[in-house]
N, C-alpha and C positions, 0 to 999 in steps of 0.2 A: 446614528449609523452602527452597524453591526459591529459586535467586540468581540474578539478574538482570548476567551475566559473563561476559565469554568466555574468562576461565580456566575452568581442569578443575576441577571437585568431586567431592567424596566424600562418600561419604553422605548422598547427595543423590539425588530421583529426576529431577531436571531437570536435562539434560545440552544442549552444543551439538553440531550436527552442520555439519559444513561441507562435505557434500556439496551441489553444485552444477550443475544443468544448464542453468542461463544461460549466453549465448550472447556475455553482454558479457566486455569484458578486467576481466580480476580485480585485476590491481594497477595504480596510478597511476605516473607516470614518478618520481616521489619514492620510491615503493617501498610506499606507502600501500594498504592493504587498499580493495579498491570495495565488494567483495560481503562481507558479514557472513554471520556464524553464524544459523542458528537455533535457536530454542529448544527444544528436544525432551524430552517427559516421556511416560512412561503413567499410562494410565486404566483405572482396572480398576471395572466397574460388577456392581455382584449380581447374579448370576442372578436372583432374587426379581423383581429390576429389570424384569431382560429379560425374562422371563416377561409382567410385567403388559404391557410396550409388545408386545413380541409378539403379544397378544391383541388389542389395543389395532389391530396393523393387520391382522390377520385378520377382524378383524369388519370395518374399513373395508373391504377388499375385499371380503367377503361382500355389504355393501350395495348393491355395484355388479357383482356375478355373479346372472347368470340360469342357471340350468341346470333343464331339464325334468323334472318330476315334483317339485319343491322349491318353496316360497314365497319369495317374494321375502327375500331378506336371511336364510332356513333354512337354506341350501346347509352339509354338515355340512365339517366343520376341513379333514379329507383333501383331498375336493372341490376347496376352495379354494386349497390351498397348491397343488395337482398343476396346478389352471388360471391362476394370476397366476406359480406359478413359485417356487425356496425366496429369488433372489435381489431380488424384490421385498419379499417380505416381510421378510428381513434389511435393505435399503435404509429402510423403514419402520418398522420396530421401532427403527433408529439415528435418524432422525427425531423419536421420540418420548422416547425416554429420555437421547441424549448432551447437549442442551440444557442440562439440567438439571445432570447430571455435570460439563460442561465446567464452566459457568460458577460452578459451587461449587469445585474445584479452582483455579481464577485470582485468586478470592475468598481462599481460604485460604493460596494463595502470593504474592499480591500480582501477579500478570504481568497485563498492559495492551498487548495485543494491538495491532496497526496495522492488521491484516486478518483475513480469515478462516483458518481452521484449514485443514492438511493433514491429512487421517486416513489411517490406516495398518492394517490388524485384525490383531492379532496370535495372537487365540485368541479363538475363536466358535463356542464348541459348545452341543450342547443339555446343561440340568441341569449347568451349571458357568459360573462368573463369565465375563464377555468380558473380553478386555484388548485396547486399543488404543494403538497411538503416536500421539501428536498432534504436530504439527510447528508452531509460533506463531512469528511476527515480531514483535518486541519493541524499542522503541529502543535503536540501540547508545549506547553512552559516548563522549561527543565532549569533548575537553579545546578548553576555551579562554583557555586563562592569559593568551596577549597577543594575542588576535585584533585589539584595538584599536589596539593597535602596527603590526600588518600593514599595517592601513589606513590608516592617519596616516602611514606611513613609504612607500607606496603615494602618496599623495594628494601628499606633499610633492616627490616625483618625479616623477609620471607626467603627459607634457604636455595632459591633459584639463584637469588643477588649473591648474595652471603655466602652459597656454596657451603654451607653447615646449616642441619636440621636446627630446628629452633626447639628447648627444651620441653615444651608443651606441645612440639608439632601436630602430636597425633590428633588432640583433640580440635584442631583447628584446619576447618576444610580445605582453607587455602594454603594449607603450611606444607600438606600431607606429599611424600616424595612421588611425585608424576613424572620425572627425567629419570634415562637409564645413563649408564655412564657412554654408551655406544650412541646415543643421539647425536645426531649431528648438529650444529652450530643454526641451521634453521630450523630443526624438530623445537628445539630450545626458546628460540626467538617465541614462535607458533604460542609454545606453550604457556611464557610471560606475557604473552599478549591475551592469552585466556584468560589466566589470573588476574592479569589487571584489570581488564573489563569485568569480569564476576564480582571484585570486591567493589567497582563503582557502583555496580548494579544493585552490591546490596546495600549500598548507602546513599544513593541519589533517585529519587523518584523519576522515572521514565516512564509515564501512562500512554500505552498505544490506543488512541481513537479505534473505537469499538469496529466503526466500519473498515479502516484499513487494515484489522485484523481479519476481520468476515473478510474482504477480498483476496487476501494474502494466502488464507487457509483454502478457498473455493480453488484458486489459479495451482497451489500445489496438489489438491486434491486431484483437478482436471489434468497435470502433469504424468500423476502416478496414476489415474486410468490409461493416459496415453501409452503410458511403459508395460502395461498391463495386455492391452490391444497387440502391441510387437510380438510378448512372451504367449498369444493366441488362449491370453487368459482373461475372464470377465471379473468385475469386481466383485460379484456373489459369489465365484468360483476362492478368489484369493480369501475373502472373510472366513469360508468355510475350510479351507486350511489352515491358515492364522488361527482359528479358535476367537477372533475377534466379532462383533458386532459394528456397523456403521457407523452406531455414535462412539465407540470406542476408536474407530481408525480417526473420524472426526475431530475426537478431543487430543489424541498423540498428536494430527497434525496443526493443529491451533495452538499447541505448548509450544512444539518447534518453530512453529512462524511469529510464535510471541517471542521468546527471547532472540531471534533472527532480527525483528522488527525494531525492541529494543537496542541493539546494539545499532543499527543504523539510527536509529532515531540518534543516540546521547552521541554517536562521533558526530554528527551533523550541526550539532550545539558547541561541541567542542571546536568546529572548523569555524563555526560564523564566529564563537567568542573570541578564538585565536586571530580571526581575519586568517585563515590555509588561503593560501592561493596558486593556482595552477599556471604556468604561463602556453602560450600556444604552442610554443614549439616542445614544452613536454608533449603535451598532446599528441602535436604532430609522429614525433617519436615512436610514441607508444603506439600509433595509429599504423605506423608504417609496416611495426613486428606482426601488428595481428592481420593484416592484409596481404602479408609476405607471401602468402602460399592461396591469396585467393585470385583466381585469372583476372587480368587486366581489364576486360570488357566487364567485369560484374562489379570491379571495385568503387566507381562512383556512384554506384546508387546505393552503396552498402555504408559509404563515406560519414554520411551524414546521423545514422544510428552509431555507429563505430565510436564517432566523435563523442557521443554523449557518455558513451559506455568508458571511453578511454577518460574522459575529464572526471566522473565519478570514482572510477578506481583509481587514479592519482590521490585524489582529495582523501579518499579513505586511507590509501597508504601512508599518507604525510601526517595524518590525524592519529594514524597509529603509530608511528616511527617521533613521533611528537610525547607521549603518552612512553614508551620506550625511553625517551631520552629525558625525561624529567627527572 
């Protein structure tokens, strides 16, 4: 059975990959690993299943292909493959056969990916089983043995809670004056949360799986590119005006993504350790607030997605409140 651990394992088809293309810093000031390993395994798909998937892919292409001398949907297989290309057939075959084989492997080995997998072909020849290398990101092991003591010690000495600067506050990053007299209670609360999370991440190892960081960075860059499109600006234009290279921009986004993902994983571990729950009534209440201005005819289609978001938001808020109340 595959093991969800960063230790090397023998006699198992699941392994860890330390290879990383991310530009973010890989270790913290304390020497903790910031970027964790991916879980990697080989997935074998029998040729009989590949053959069925390939037939579906060819038939799909055939229905869309028009050739003189042949009725719609009656073009011979060889001509279909020649017209659309072998790569098209392979990609569509994988789209047909991979999901079921992938989900079956995850269920058998009790693996719970945090994002879409990365697939690398190993052997994909006719009349033979296909073999693929699959990389996934799973939740890292996070040790929270004394996290509450870290928070309590911080609150006992930090000026955000004591209302007065400590004697050597200037030499401690977390104890510098970060609020102003005119700050609202909500602003002070947000600053307290930031200070607590920073202190915890300085003392607790929260390695972010490389693939999760890669996917998040890609998503953020994709979103940024769309924002530029709305401003009638290309990525090349932005880089030229900002004086950055694409590699520098990627590093910037990877660093930002890394911090956000560390917080999400840390809070997730605290939620699990403290068995924090959200009631259905709480989800419904937040859901109603979020959908209050949405037309009635559109609400039903949004409910499932919004309910997931509401549940995650409430769990996160309860975890933050738990930290503030320690």
